[in-house]
N, CA, C and O atoms as a printed pandas DataFrame, in Angstrom:
     atom_number atom_name residue_name chain_id  residue_number  x_coord  y_coord  z_coord
0              1         N          MET        A               1   27.972  -26.625  -83.060
1              2        CA          MET        A               1   26.732  -27.990  -82.408
2              3         C          MET        A               1   26.735  -28.518  -83.075
3              4         O          MET        A               1   26.765  -28.268  -84.280
4              5         N          ILE        A               2   26.686  -30.044  -82.198
5              6        CA          ILE        A               2   26.267  -31.353  -82.964
6              7         C          ILE        A               2   24.892  -31.443  -83.094
7              8         O          ILE        A               2   24.090  -30.526  -82.918
8              9         N          GLN        A               3   24.633  -32.684  -83.435
9             10        CA          GLN        A               3   22.958  -32.793  -83.962
10            11         C          GLN        A               3   22.079  -33.314  -82.459
11            12         O          GLN        A               3   20.874  -33.235  -82.221
12            13         N          HIS        A               4   23.154  -33.834  -81.636
13            14        CA          HIS        A               4   22.164  -34.366  -80.157
14            15         C          HIS        A               4   22.041  -33.385  -79.273
15            16         O          HIS        A               4   21.316  -33.539  -78.291
16            17         N          GLU        A               5   22.854  -32.024  -79.526
17            18        CA          GLU        A               5   22.813  -30.547  -78.768
18            19         C          GLU        A               5   21.741  -29.980  -79.454
19            20         O          GLU        A               5   20.635  -29.857  -78.927
20            21         N          GLN        A               6   22.016  -29.589  -80.711
21            22        CA          GLN        A               6   20.844  -29.021  -81.226
22            23         C          GLN        A               6   19.181  -29.436  -80.925
23            24         O          GLN        A               6   18.344  -28.548  -80.761
24            25         N          ILE        A               7   18.898  -30.602  -80.888
25            26        CA          ILE        A               7   17.791  -31.215  -80.351
26            27         C          ILE        A               7   17.745  -30.946  -79.085
27            28         O          ILE        A               7   16.986  -29.998  -78.884
28            29         N          GLU        A               8   18.118  -31.268  -78.342
29            30        CA          GLU        A               8   17.564  -30.519  -77.300
30            31         C          GLU        A               8   17.328  -29.075  -77.114
31            32         O          GLU        A               8   16.420  -28.524  -76.492
32            33         N          CYS        A               9   18.422  -28.510  -77.839
33            34        CA          CYS        A               9   18.342  -26.962  -77.595
34            35         C          CYS        A               9   17.029  -26.530  -77.811
35            36         O          CYS        A               9   16.354  -25.812  -77.072
36            37         N          LYS        A              10   16.621  -27.193  -79.243
37            38        CA          LYS        A              10   15.309  -27.319  -80.030
38            39         C          LYS        A              10   14.010  -27.100  -78.782
39            40         O          LYS        A              10   13.158  -26.237  -78.568
40            41         N          THR        A              11   14.371  -28.262  -78.205
41            42        CA          THR        A              11   13.490  -28.949  -77.182
42            43         C          THR        A              11   13.498  -27.505  -76.089
43            44         O          THR        A              11   12.653  -26.655  -75.808
44            45         N          LEU        A              12   14.491  -27.683  -75.800
45            46        CA          LEU        A              12   14.264  -26.082  -74.440
46            47         C          LEU        A              12   13.550  -24.672  -75.151
47            48         O          LEU        A              12   12.586  -24.107  -74.634
48            49         N          ALA        A              13   14.174  -24.236  -76.368
49            50        CA          ALA        A              13   13.279  -23.310  -77.129
50            51         C          ALA        A              13   11.893  -23.416  -77.065
51            52         O          ALA        A              13   11.230  -22.487  -76.603
52            53         N          ASP        A              14   11.461  -24.275  -77.408
53            54        CA          ASP        A              14    9.774  -24.644  -77.213
54            55         C          ASP        A              14    8.944  -24.524  -76.099
55            56         O          ASP        A              14    7.782  -24.124  -76.036
56            57         N          TYR        A              15   10.025  -25.096  -74.848
57            58        CA          TYR        A              15    9.486  -25.198  -73.483
58            59         C          TYR        A              15    9.717  -23.977  -73.505
59            60         O          TYR        A              15    8.727  -23.436  -73.012
60            61         N          LEU        A              16   10.686  -22.992  -73.883
61            62        CA          LEU        A              16   10.473  -21.349  -73.398
62            63         C          LEU        A              16    9.313  -20.859  -73.222
63            64         O          LEU        A              16    8.586  -20.526  -72.286
64            65         N          ARG        A              17    9.298  -20.916  -75.202
65            66        CA          ARG        A              17    7.902  -20.047  -75.948
66            67         C          ARG        A              17    6.664  -20.570  -75.086
67            68         O          ARG        A              17    5.888  -19.804  -74.516
68            69         N          LEU        A              18    6.552  -22.202  -75.050
69            70        CA          LEU        A              18    5.491  -22.330  -74.526
70            71         C          LEU        A              18    5.092  -22.264  -72.981
71            72         O          LEU        A              18    4.025  -22.644  -72.499
72            73         N          LYS        A              19    5.810  -21.891  -72.537
73            74        CA          LYS        A              19    6.076  -21.273  -71.014
74            75         C          LYS        A              19    6.017  -19.705  -71.171
75            76         O          LYS        A              19    6.569  -19.079  -70.267
76            77         N          LYS        A              20    5.534  -19.106  -72.003
77            78        CA          LYS        A              20    6.095  -17.490  -72.233
78            79         C          LYS        A              20    7.180  -17.006  -71.515
79            80         O          LYS        A              20    6.804  -16.166  -70.697
80            81         N          ILE        A              21    8.669  -17.250  -71.493
81            82        CA          ILE        A              21    9.373  -17.113  -71.159
82            83         C          ILE        A              21   10.108  -16.585  -72.290
83            84         O          ILE        A              21   10.266  -17.052  -73.418
84            85         N          ARG        A              22   10.683  -15.107  -71.553
85            86        CA          ARG        A              22   11.659  -14.550  -72.726
86            87         C          ARG        A              22   13.182  -15.113  -72.549
87            88         O          ARG        A              22   13.760  -15.380  -71.495
88            89         N          PHE        A              23   13.594  -15.201  -73.702
89            90        CA          PHE        A              23   14.885  -15.893  -74.002
90            91         C          PHE        A              23   15.286  -15.494  -75.421
91            92         O          PHE        A              23   14.443  -15.076  -76.214
92            93         N          SER        A              24   16.777  -15.644  -75.785
93            94        CA          SER        A              24   17.283  -15.317  -76.801
94            95         C          SER        A              24   18.348  -16.041  -76.645
95            96         O          SER        A              24   18.990  -15.911  -75.603
96            97         N          HIS        A              25   18.901  -17.256  -77.967
97            98        CA          HIS        A              25   20.025  -17.935  -78.129
98            99         C          HIS        A              25   21.217  -17.037  -78.312
99           100         O          HIS        A              25   20.904  -15.991  -78.880
100          101         N          ILE        A              26   21.924  -17.090  -78.138
101          102        CA          ILE        A              26   23.647  -16.523  -77.969
102          103         C          ILE        A              26   24.012  -17.146  -79.109
103          104         O          ILE        A              26   23.909  -18.367  -79.225
104          105         N          SER        A              27   24.553  -16.231  -80.227
105          106        CA          SER        A              27   25.310  -16.468  -81.460
106          107         C          SER        A              27   26.432  -16.319  -81.244
107          108         O          SER        A              27   26.699  -15.196  -80.816
108          109         N          SER        A              28   27.530  -17.220  -81.394
109          110        CA          SER        A              28   28.856  -17.357  -81.323
110          111         C          SER        A              28   29.275  -18.647  -82.618
111          112         O          SER        A              28   28.666  -19.685  -82.879
112          113         N          GLU        A              29   30.455  -18.117  -83.200
113          114        CA          GLU        A              29   31.393  -18.152  -83.869
114          115         C          GLU        A              29   31.756  -20.137  -84.053
115          116         O          GLU        A              29   31.820  -20.861  -85.047
116          117         N          SER        A              30   31.902  -20.381  -82.717
117          118        CA          SER        A              30   32.554  -21.999  -82.600
118          119         C          SER        A              30   31.896  -22.862  -82.604
119          120         O          SER        A              30   30.931  -22.846  -81.841
120          121         N          GLY        A              31   32.122  -23.991  -83.460
121          122        CA          GLY        A              31   31.362  -24.871  -83.715
122          123         C          GLY        A              31   30.851  -24.642  -85.497
123          124         O          GLY        A              31   30.458  -25.556  -86.221
124          125         N          MET        A              32   30.960  -23.535  -85.803
125          126        CA          MET        A              32   30.278  -23.071  -86.986
126          127         C          MET        A              32   31.249  -23.002  -88.344
127          128         O          MET        A              32   32.419  -22.619  -88.349
128          129         N          LYS        A              33   30.522  -23.440  -89.432
129          130        CA          LYS        A              33   31.987  -23.460  -90.554
130          131         C          LYS        A              33   31.554  -22.199  -91.534
131          132         O          LYS        A              33   30.815  -22.222  -92.518
132          133         N          LEU        A              34   32.298  -21.036  -90.906
133          134        CA          LEU        A              34   32.130  -19.608  -91.639
134          135         C          LEU        A              34   32.972  -19.184  -92.099
135          136         O          LEU        A              34   34.030  -19.080  -91.478
136          137         N          HIS        A              35   32.840  -18.783  -93.327
137          138        CA          HIS        A              35   33.983  -17.796  -94.485
138          139         C          HIS        A              35   34.800  -17.412  -93.430
139          140         O          HIS        A              35   34.334  -17.617  -92.309
140          141         N          TRP        A              36   36.085  -16.822  -93.517
141          142        CA          TRP        A              36   36.916  -16.493  -92.834
142          143         C          TRP        A              36   36.628  -14.788  -92.678
143          144         O          TRP        A              36   37.131  -14.212  -91.714
144          145         N          GLY        A              37   35.707  -13.936  -93.780
145          146        CA          GLY        A              37   35.820  -13.094  -93.680
146          147         C          GLY        A              37   34.646  -12.749  -92.883
147          148         O          GLY        A              37   34.698  -11.616  -92.405
148          149         N          VAL        A              38   33.524  -13.481  -92.595
149          150        CA          VAL        A              38   32.299  -13.710  -91.930
150          151         C          VAL        A              38   33.191  -13.852  -90.410
151          152         O          VAL        A              38   32.998  -12.880  -89.679
152          153         N          ILE        A              39   33.884  -14.637  -89.989
153          154        CA          ILE        A              39   34.478  -15.024  -88.569
154          155         C          ILE        A              39   35.422  -13.331  -88.473
155          156         O          ILE        A              39   35.096  -12.590  -87.545
156          157         N          ARG        A              40   35.990  -13.085  -88.975
157          158        CA          ARG        A              40   36.591  -11.643  -88.712
158          159         C          ARG        A              40   35.803  -10.224  -88.571
159          160         O          ARG        A              40   36.006   -9.145  -88.013
160          161         N          LYS        A              41   34.810  -10.804  -89.369
161          162        CA          LYS        A              41   33.276   -9.236  -88.927
162          163         C          LYS        A              41   32.799   -9.316  -87.722
163          164         O          LYS        A              41   32.413   -8.386  -87.013
164          165         N          ARG        A              42   32.832  -10.811  -87.408
165          166        CA          ARG        A              42   32.297  -10.906  -86.019
166          167         C          ARG        A              42   32.727  -10.840  -84.919
167          168         O          ARG        A              42   32.084  -10.570  -83.904
168          169         N          LYS        A              43   34.329  -11.178  -85.039
169          170        CA          LYS        A              43   35.394  -10.785  -84.052
170          171         C          LYS        A              43   35.531   -9.084  -83.853
171          172         O          LYS        A              43   35.912   -8.466  -82.860
172          173         N          LYS        A              44   35.087   -8.588  -85.141
173          174        CA          LYS        A              44   35.220   -7.221  -84.623
174          175         C          LYS        A              44   34.038   -6.396  -83.599
175          176         O          LYS        A              44   33.949   -5.386  -82.902
176          177         N          LEU        A              45   33.171   -7.655  -84.065
177          178        CA          LEU        A              45   31.873   -6.512  -83.464
178          179         C          LEU        A              45   31.416   -7.210  -82.351
179          180         O          LEU        A              45   30.299   -7.007  -81.876
180          181         N          GLY        A              46   32.427   -8.246  -81.780
181          182        CA          GLY        A              46   32.651   -8.581  -80.188
182          183         C          GLY        A              46   32.232   -9.606  -80.029
183          184         O          GLY        A              46   31.775   -9.701  -78.890
184          185         N          TYR        A              47   32.097  -10.806  -80.803
185          186        CA          TYR        A              47   31.699  -12.030  -80.973
186          187         C          TYR        A              47   32.669  -12.972  -80.400
187          188         O          TYR        A              47   33.721  -13.081  -81.030
188          189         N          GLY        A              48   32.536  -13.663  -79.351
189          190        CA          GLY        A              48   33.876  -14.164  -78.647
190          191         C          GLY        A              48   33.526  -15.628  -78.696
191          192         O          GLY        A              48   32.472  -15.982  -79.224
192          193         N          ALA        A              49   34.397  -16.529  -78.149
193          194        CA          ALA        A              49   34.240  -17.987  -77.192
194          195         C          ALA        A              49   33.712  -17.595  -75.960
195          196         O          ALA        A              49   34.141  -16.597  -75.380
196          197         N          GLY        A              50   32.754  -18.344  -75.478
197          198        CA          GLY        A              50   32.748  -18.945  -73.993
198          199         C          GLY        A              50   31.534  -18.777  -73.442
199          200         O          GLY        A              50   31.181  -19.490  -72.502
200          201         N          ILE        A              51   30.517  -17.545  -74.100
201          202        CA          ILE        A              51   29.536  -16.975  -73.634
202          203         C          ILE        A              51   28.739  -18.100  -73.572
203          204         O          ILE        A              51   28.873  -19.062  -74.328
204          205         N          PRO        A              52   27.715  -17.990  -72.486
205          206        CA          PRO        A              52   26.728  -19.432  -72.411
206          207         C          PRO        A              52   25.756  -19.198  -74.060
207          208         O          PRO        A              52   25.641  -18.181  -74.744
208          209         N          ASP        A              53   25.323  -20.259  -74.219
209          210        CA          ASP        A              53   23.937  -20.484  -75.040
210          211         C          ASP        A              53   22.841  -19.646  -75.188
211          212         O          ASP        A              53   22.234  -19.393  -76.229
212          213         N          TYR        A              54   22.602  -19.171  -73.883
213          214        CA          TYR        A              54   21.089  -19.262  -74.073
214          215         C          TYR        A              54   21.179  -17.852  -72.586
215          216         O          TYR        A              54   21.848  -17.990  -71.562
216          217         N          ILE        A              55   20.319  -16.639  -72.925
217          218        CA          ILE        A              55   20.130  -15.678  -72.020
218          219         C          ILE        A              55   18.411  -15.930  -71.490
219          220         O          ILE        A              55   17.546  -15.658  -72.322
220          221         N          ILE        A              56   18.087  -16.314  -70.467
221          222        CA          ILE        A              56   17.136  -16.339  -70.234
222          223         C          ILE        A              56   16.392  -15.541  -69.266
223          224         O          ILE        A              56   16.965  -15.737  -68.193
224          225         N          CYS        A              57   15.314  -14.663  -69.067
225          226        CA          CYS        A              57   14.653  -14.085  -68.137
226          227         C          CYS        A              57   13.279  -14.821  -67.390
227          228         O          CYS        A              57   12.178  -15.257  -67.728
228          229         N          LEU        A              58   14.216  -14.633  -65.975
229          230        CA          LEU        A              58   12.753  -15.173  -65.130
230          231         C          LEU        A              58   12.585  -14.686  -64.131
231          232         O          LEU        A              58   13.580  -13.970  -64.010
232          233         N          PRO        A              59   11.864  -14.534  -63.096
233          234        CA          PRO        A              59   10.850  -13.369  -62.458
234          235         C          PRO        A              59   11.857  -12.464  -61.636
235          236         O          PRO        A              59   11.838  -11.255  -61.411
236          237         N          LYS        A              60   13.084  -13.842  -61.124
237          238        CA          LYS        A              60   14.084  -13.004  -59.990
238          239         C          LYS        A              60   15.300  -13.022  -60.418
239          240         O          LYS        A              60   16.128  -12.281  -59.888
240          241         N          ILE        A              61   15.652  -13.873  -61.467
241          242        CA          ILE        A              61   16.844  -13.428  -61.868
242          243         C          ILE        A              61   16.889  -13.455  -63.341
243          244         O          ILE        A              61   15.853  -13.256  -63.974
244          245         N          LEU        A              62   18.245  -13.733  -64.060
245          246        CA          LEU        A              62   18.702  -13.486  -65.384
246          247         C          LEU        A              62   19.722  -14.886  -65.458
247          248         O          LEU        A              62   20.630  -15.135  -64.665
248          249         N          LEU        A              63   19.418  -15.488  -66.312
249          250        CA          LEU        A              63   19.867  -17.200  -66.288
250          251         C          LEU        A              63   20.555  -16.985  -67.542
251          252         O          LEU        A              63   19.878  -16.553  -68.475
252          253         N          PHE        A              64   22.054  -17.264  -67.762
253          254        CA          PHE        A              64   22.768  -17.975  -68.502
254          255         C          PHE        A              64   22.898  -19.379  -68.269
255          256         O          PHE        A              64   23.274  -20.061  -67.316
256          257         N          LEU        A              65   22.462  -19.614  -69.459
257          258        CA          LEU        A              65   22.302  -21.279  -69.893
258          259         C          LEU        A              65   23.571  -22.164  -71.033
259          260         O          LEU        A              65   23.472  -22.600  -72.180
260          261         N          GLU        A              66   24.499  -22.137  -70.218
261          262        CA          GLU        A              66   25.052  -23.208  -71.365
262          263         C          GLU        A              66   24.614  -24.684  -71.570
263          264         O          GLU        A              66   24.643  -25.420  -70.584
264          265         N          MET        A              67   24.218  -25.172  -72.751
265          266        CA          MET        A              67   23.670  -26.199  -73.128
266          267         C          MET        A              67   24.523  -27.566  -73.333
267          268         O          MET        A              67   25.643  -27.248  -73.733
268          269         N          LYS        A              68   24.430  -28.589  -73.238
269          270        CA          LYS        A              68   25.846  -29.581  -73.423
270          271         C          LYS        A              68   24.672  -30.936  -73.627
271          272         O          LYS        A              68   23.631  -31.130  -72.998
272          273         N          LYS        A              69   25.303  -31.775  -74.778
273          274        CA          LYS        A              69   24.546  -32.935  -74.779
274          275         C          LYS        A              69   24.385  -33.627  -73.642
275          276         O          LYS        A              69   25.120  -33.296  -72.712
276          277         N          LYS        A              70   23.496  -34.643  -73.433
277          278        CA          LYS        A              70   23.029  -34.931  -71.837
278          279         C          LYS        A              70   24.647  -36.243  -71.367
279          280         O          LYS        A              70   24.911  -36.522  -70.197
280          281         N          SER        A              71   25.464  -36.817  -72.598
281          282        CA          SER        A              71   26.403  -37.229  -72.154
282          283         C          SER        A              71   27.568  -36.682  -72.939
283          284         O          SER        A              71   27.526  -36.750  -74.167
284          285         N          GLY        A              72   28.954  -35.966  -72.122
285          286        CA          GLY        A              72   29.661  -35.792  -72.682
286          287         C          GLY        A              72   29.850  -34.348  -73.080
287          288         O          GLY        A              72   29.053  -33.469  -72.749
288          289         N          GLY        A              73   30.879  -34.146  -73.766
289          290        CA          GLY        A              73   30.566  -32.548  -74.070
290          291         C          GLY        A              73   31.454  -31.632  -73.024
291          292         O          GLY        A              73   31.278  -31.541  -71.809
292          293         N          ILE        A              74   32.199  -31.145  -73.623
293          294        CA          ILE        A              74   33.161  -30.366  -72.435
294          295         C          ILE        A              74   32.839  -29.209  -72.878
295          296         O          ILE        A              74   32.499  -28.770  -73.976
296          297         N          ILE        A              75   33.082  -28.559  -71.325
297          298        CA          ILE        A              75   33.305  -27.187  -70.851
298          299         C          ILE        A              75   34.252  -26.724  -71.511
299          300         O          ILE        A              75   35.220  -27.484  -71.472
300          301         N          SER        A              76   34.400  -25.910  -72.043
301          302        CA          SER        A              76   36.016  -25.102  -72.558
302          303         C          SER        A              76   36.609  -24.050  -71.266
303          304         O          SER        A              76   35.972  -23.446  -70.403
304          305         N          GLU        A              77   37.674  -24.097  -71.459
305          306        CA          GLU        A              77   38.328  -22.581  -70.779
306          307         C          GLU        A              77   37.852  -21.606  -70.547
307          308         O          GLU        A              77   37.908  -21.100  -69.426
308          309         N          GLU        A              78   36.910  -20.773  -72.126
309          310        CA          GLU        A              78   36.022  -19.676  -72.032
310          311         C          GLU        A              78   35.120  -19.753  -71.374
311          312         O          GLU        A              78   34.843  -18.842  -70.594
312          313         N          GLN        A              79   34.304  -20.972  -71.487
313          314        CA          GLN        A              79   32.634  -21.398  -70.987
314          315         C          GLN        A              79   33.127  -21.783  -69.086
315          316         O          GLN        A              79   32.201  -21.861  -68.278
316          317         N          GLN        A              80   34.025  -21.906  -68.784
317          318        CA          GLN        A              80   34.160  -22.054  -67.365
318          319         C          GLN        A              80   34.582  -20.544  -66.863
319          320         O          GLN        A              80   34.324  -20.106  -65.742
320          321         N          GLU        A              81   35.312  -19.793  -67.950
321          322        CA          GLU        A              81   35.668  -18.108  -67.514
322          323         C          GLU        A              81   34.287  -17.643  -67.251
323          324         O          GLU        A              81   33.871  -17.066  -66.247
324          325         N          TRP        A              82   33.678  -17.974  -68.269
325          326        CA          TRP        A              82   32.316  -16.550  -68.391
326          327         C          TRP        A              82   31.107  -17.101  -67.140
327          328         O          TRP        A              82   30.260  -16.383  -66.608
328          329         N          LEU        A              83   31.331  -18.490  -66.906
329          330        CA          LEU        A              83   30.192  -18.992  -65.608
330          331         C          LEU        A              83   30.660  -18.384  -64.405
331          332         O          LEU        A              83   29.841  -17.924  -63.609
332          333         N          LYS        A              84   31.941  -18.328  -64.173
333          334        CA          LYS        A              84   32.175  -17.911  -63.040
334          335         C          LYS        A              84   32.396  -16.586  -63.073
335          336         O          LYS        A              84   32.251  -15.976  -62.014
336          337         N          LYS        A              85   32.766  -15.894  -64.208
337          338        CA          LYS        A              85   32.224  -13.904  -63.811
338          339         C          LYS        A              85   30.998  -13.983  -63.531
339          340         O          LYS        A              85   30.608  -13.535  -62.452
340          341         N          LEU        A              86   30.100  -14.575  -64.443
341          342        CA          LEU        A              86   28.577  -13.978  -64.374
342          343         C          LEU        A              86   27.806  -14.816  -63.146
343          344         O          LEU        A              86   26.590  -14.897  -62.975
344          345         N          ASN        A              87   28.811  -15.379  -62.388
345          346        CA          ASN        A              87   27.614  -15.943  -61.085
346          347         C          ASN        A              87   28.312  -14.722  -59.909
347          348         O          ASN        A              87   28.120  -14.675  -58.694
348          349         N          LYS        A              88   29.062  -13.912  -60.671
349          350        CA          LYS        A              88   29.757  -13.012  -59.634
350          351         C          LYS        A              88   28.563  -12.088  -59.258
351          352         O          LYS        A              88   28.632  -11.475  -58.193
352          353         N          TYR        A              89   27.439  -11.941  -60.083
353          354        CA          TYR        A              89   26.581  -10.761  -60.066
354          355         C          TYR        A              89   25.714  -11.171  -58.932
355          356         O          TYR        A              89   25.599  -12.287  -58.426
356          357         N          ILE        A              90   25.061   -9.927  -58.598
357          358        CA          ILE        A              90   23.491  -10.325  -57.951
358          359         C          ILE        A              90   22.542  -10.428  -59.053
359          360         O          ILE        A              90   22.773   -9.871  -60.126
360          361         N          ASN        A              91   21.514  -11.094  -58.849
361          362        CA          ASN        A              91   20.675  -11.641  -59.832
362          363         C          ASN        A              91   20.868  -12.219  -61.068
363          364         O          ASN        A              91   20.029  -12.378  -61.955
364          365         N          ILE        A              92   21.943  -12.499  -61.064
365          366        CA          ILE        A              92   22.387  -13.022  -62.382
366          367         C          ILE        A              92   23.214  -14.880  -61.938
367          368         O          ILE        A              92   24.070  -15.290  -61.155
368          369         N          LYS        A              93   22.529  -15.333  -62.732
369          370        CA          LYS        A              93   22.681  -16.963  -62.295
370          371         C          LYS        A              93   23.221  -17.463  -63.580
371          372         O          LYS        A              93   22.604  -17.120  -64.588
372          373         N          ALA        A              94   24.715  -18.538  -63.779
373          374        CA          ALA        A              94   24.877  -19.118  -65.320
374          375         C          ALA        A              94   25.519  -20.345  -65.168
375          376         O          ALA        A              94   26.724  -20.444  -64.938
376          377         N          GLU        A              95   24.783  -21.244  -65.286
377          378        CA          GLU        A              95   25.058  -22.894  -64.914
378          379         C          GLU        A              95   25.036  -23.602  -66.402
379          380         O          GLU        A              95   24.602  -23.057  -67.417
380          381         N          VAL        A              96   25.508  -24.726  -66.335
381          382        CA          VAL        A              96   25.501  -25.719  -67.257
382          383         C          VAL        A              96   24.364  -26.712  -67.111
383          384         O          VAL        A              96   24.081  -27.248  -66.040
384          385         N          ALA        A              97   23.640  -26.954  -68.423
385          386        CA          ALA        A              97   22.982  -28.061  -68.149
386          387         C          ALA        A              97   22.939  -28.843  -69.494
387          388         O          ALA        A              97   23.041  -28.499  -70.672
388          389         N          ARG        A              98   22.726  -30.170  -68.783
389          390        CA          ARG        A              98   23.183  -31.258  -69.863
390          391         C          ARG        A              98   21.667  -32.256  -70.427
391          392         O          ARG        A              98   21.034  -33.240  -70.042
392          393         N          GLY        A              99   21.629  -31.153  -71.671
393          394        CA          GLY        A              99   20.290  -31.950  -71.930
394          395         C          GLY        A              99   19.167  -31.314  -71.515
395          396         O          GLY        A              99   19.274  -30.706  -70.450
396          397         N          PHE        A             100   17.799  -31.282  -72.234
397          398        CA          PHE        A             100   16.858  -30.599  -72.094
398          399         C          PHE        A             100   16.203  -31.025  -70.661
399          400         O          PHE        A             100   15.671  -30.090  -70.063
400          401         N          ASP        A             101   16.173  -32.049  -70.149
401          402        CA          ASP        A             101   15.643  -32.281  -68.951
402          403         C          ASP        A             101   16.305  -31.413  -67.531
403          404         O          ASP        A             101   15.790  -30.783  -66.607
404          405         N          GLU        A             102   17.353  -31.672  -67.825
405          406        CA          GLU        A             102   18.125  -30.831  -66.513
406          407         C          GLU        A             102   18.295  -29.376  -67.029
407          408         O          GLU        A             102   18.772  -28.566  -66.235
408          409         N          ALA        A             103   18.080  -29.111  -67.822
409          410        CA          ALA        A             103   17.802  -27.493  -68.058
410          411         C          ALA        A             103   16.634  -27.096  -67.433
411          412         O          ALA        A             103   16.573  -26.124  -66.681
412          413         N          LYS        A             104   15.437  -28.024  -67.799
413          414        CA          LYS        A             104   13.939  -27.546  -67.194
414          415         C          LYS        A             104   14.152  -27.568  -65.556
415          416         O          LYS        A             104   13.857  -26.554  -64.925
416          417         N          LYS        A             105   14.563  -28.496  -65.010
417          418        CA          LYS        A             105   15.242  -28.704  -64.022
418          419         C          LYS        A             105   15.816  -27.041  -63.317
419          420         O          LYS        A             105   15.498  -26.725  -62.171
420          421         N          ILE        A             106   16.535  -26.270  -64.067
421          422        CA          ILE        A             106   17.452  -25.338  -63.539
422          423         C          ILE        A             106   16.585  -24.179  -63.194
423          424         O          ILE        A             106   16.517  -23.490  -62.176
424          425         N          ILE        A             107   15.709  -24.146  -64.734
425          426        CA          ILE        A             107   14.853  -22.995  -65.154
426          427         C          ILE        A             107   13.575  -23.157  -63.753
427          428         O          ILE        A             107   13.104  -22.195  -63.144
428          429         N          ASN        A             108   13.328  -24.209  -63.574
429          430        CA          ASN        A             108   12.192  -24.801  -62.665
430          431         C          ASN        A             108   12.657  -24.386  -60.943
431          432         O          ASN        A             108   11.974  -24.133  -59.951
432          433         N          LYS        A             109   13.959  -24.456  -61.149
433          434        CA          LYS        A             109   14.796  -24.090  -60.013
434          435         C          LYS        A             109   14.174  -22.362  -59.349
435          436         O          LYS        A             109   13.601  -22.065  -58.300
436          437         N          TYR        A             110   14.491  -21.778  -60.182
437          438        CA          TYR        A             110   14.635  -19.986  -59.987
438          439         C          TYR        A             110   13.119  -19.694  -60.602
439          440         O          TYR        A             110   12.701  -18.539  -60.691
């Protein structure tokens, strides 16, 4: 995760805590510089590419949110597959937010 995206994510986490909205950041190995042994162990446990960055519990839906920096940031094929699959379920939404402002709009929409 690049620096600009980390700042947007920290702002999102602060906002969710302020609003007392239950959430969790979903860790994956992509973008991290980890020892190959750690990566191998994580893969055995089920870590994989593409899962959205956040799971957010809202009153009527479970929101999966993929955070990207405001400009740029590519949505990988794996991320597209996850978003498409998650959006097939009732009461689950999966979206991409380009920066905190867009994330806040998505959250307020639901």
